[in-house]
N, C-alpha and C positions, 0 to 999 in steps of 0.2 A: 184906664187907657190900654188898649191892646198892645201887647209887645210884638216885636218883629217876628215874622214867620221863621220857623226853624226849617232849613233845607236839608234833605237828606244827602248822604254821599253821592247816590246815583243821580239826583237831581243837579247837583253841582257839576258832576262829570258831564251830564247832558248839556248844561249850559256853557261849559268850557269848551266842549267839542263844537258847539254851534258858533261860539265866538272865534274859535280857530279855523272856521271855514273861510273867514275874511282877514284874519290877522295872523302873521307869522309868530313864531315862538318869541322873537325879540320884542315885538310890539305888544304881546300878551302880558298882562299883569294881573295879580290877584286883586288889586284895588278896582281895576276896571271890571273884572268878573263880578266882584261884590256889587258894584254900581248897577250892573245889568240885573242882578238878583235882588236889588233893593235892600241890601244889607251892608254890613261893614266888614272890612277885611279880617277882623279878629274872629268873627264867627266862622269864617272859612278855615282859619288856621286851627280850628278845633278838629277839623277833618284831616287837613294836610299840613305838615310842618313847614313846607316851603313851596315856592312855585315850582321848582324842579320836581318835587315829589308829586305834585298835582299834574304836571305835564306827563310824567312817567305813567301815571295812573290812566290818564286819557288814552295815551298811546296803547297801553296794555289792553284797554277795552276793544281796540281795533283788532288786536291779535286774537282776542276771544271770539270775535265774529268770524275770523279766519277758520277757526276750529269748529264753528257751529255746523253741524251736519257733515263734517269731514270723516271719512272713513278710509284707513290706510288700504290701498288696493295696488296690485301689481308688485313688481320687484322693487328694490331699494331705489333705483334711478327713478321709476314712475312716481314713487312716494315723494321724493325730494323735489322732483319737477312740479308735481301737482301742488305741493305745499308752498313752494316759491312762487308760483303763478297766483295762487290764492292770496298770498301775502301782498303781492305786487298789486293785484286787482283791488284788494281792500283799501290800500293806501292811495290808490289812484282815485277813489271816490272821495277822499278827503286828503288832498295832497299836502296841506299844511301840517298834518300830523305826521307825515313821512319824515319831514325834517326834524320834528321832535323826536321820533323814534330813532333816527340815524344819529342824532346828537346826544340824546340822554339814555337811549335803550329803555328797558322797562324791567320790572322785577316781580310782577304780579302773576296771577294764575295763567294769564294768556301767554306770557313769556315762558313760563315753566312747561306749559303743554307744547308749545312749539320746539323748545329745547329738547324735550323728551322724545318727540317724534323724529327729530333730526339725528339724535344720538342712537335711537333704536334702528333707523335706517342705515346709518353708517355701520353698525354692528352687523346688521343683516348683509351689507355689502362684503363683509369678511375682513374690515379693517381691524387690525390688532387693537386690543383694548388700550394699550399704552399710547397708540397714535391717534385715537379717537378725539381726544380733547383738542389737539392741535388742528385736525381736519375740520372739527366743528368750528373752531374760531375762524379759520381762513374762510369757510363758507359763509359764516354769519357776517364777516366783514364785507365779503363780495355782495351779498344780498342787500345789506344796509346801504352800500354805496350806490349800487344800481337802482334800487327802489327809491332812494332819496333823490337821485338825479332825474329819474323818470318823473317823479312827482313835482320836482321843481319846474320842469317844462310845462306840467299841467296847470300851474298857477299863472302862466303868461297869458295875457289877454289877446284876443284876435288881432287887435291893432299892433300890439308889441310883436306878436308872431310875424305878421306881414312885414313890419319894418325890419325885423331881424332877418327874414328871408331875402329882402331887397339888398340889405347890406351884405349878406353872404353872397348873393349873385354878383354884386359889384366886386367884392374882394376876390372871388375865385375866377369869374369869367374875365375879369380885367387884369389878372395877374401878368406881370411883365415876363415873357417866356425867357428872356436872358437871365434874369435874376431868379426866377422860380420856374426852371424848365419842367420839373416833374408835375408841379401844380398845373402849369398851363397845358401839359399833355393830357392830364386826367380831368380837367376842369369840368367837362360836360357830364362826367359820371360820378364825381364826388358829390355826396349828398349831405344836407345840413344834419345836425345832431338830432333834430326833432323827427326825422324820417325813420320809419320802420322800427321804432323803438322796442316793440314787443319781440320781433323777429331777432333783433340784436341781443336782447335779454336772454332769449332762449338759446342762442348760439353760444353766448358767453358762458352760460350755466352749463351747457352740454360740454363744452371744452373742459370746464372745471371738473365735471364728473367723469370725464374721460381720464383726467390725470389720476383721479382716486382709483378708478378701475384698473388702470395700468399698474399703479403702485402695488394693488392688491395681487395682480397677476405675477408681478415680479417676486413677490413674497418678501 
């Protein structure tokens, strides 16, 4: 009688990424992944010690795709902006993984390559070495928060999006001007969170990089 097929690490990660296209990190389980592969959980634990380790590995592969074909060009701001937008676009193609990355981070080759590029760009900006780790951490937290938020909106179905827009219109346009005078005044110009996400992302990132540039200029 033939034994069960032995799946490679890459094949397991492929299957996990595919499963995460429809399941979020909370619904994902090693047992369910094993069922998809037609094997048992114990065979997967030979490759990954825990669900968290597996999820980190899947997210890290997304970071590797970010660096595929990437070449540092321009000044430090251009490098960081290009890298940030590439990370955003990569996770937008598979938004469930953005939540995984934001929650668990990653520790593989993809993560190290991204960290290396960010640290080098900050050094090129003239940030003193003793300040670079803190600047890196703040930038990483900002990007993880923005990208996870953007990706979360990307998982909303068209029906859910339309329902949300209708509720937004009712809440904003129907605001009582006596209780919410500012909201009533700006109601026709206030936009829902789903609007112009890329422009907002770039503006927030620019503002953060402005702070770094200003701090370097002050010495």
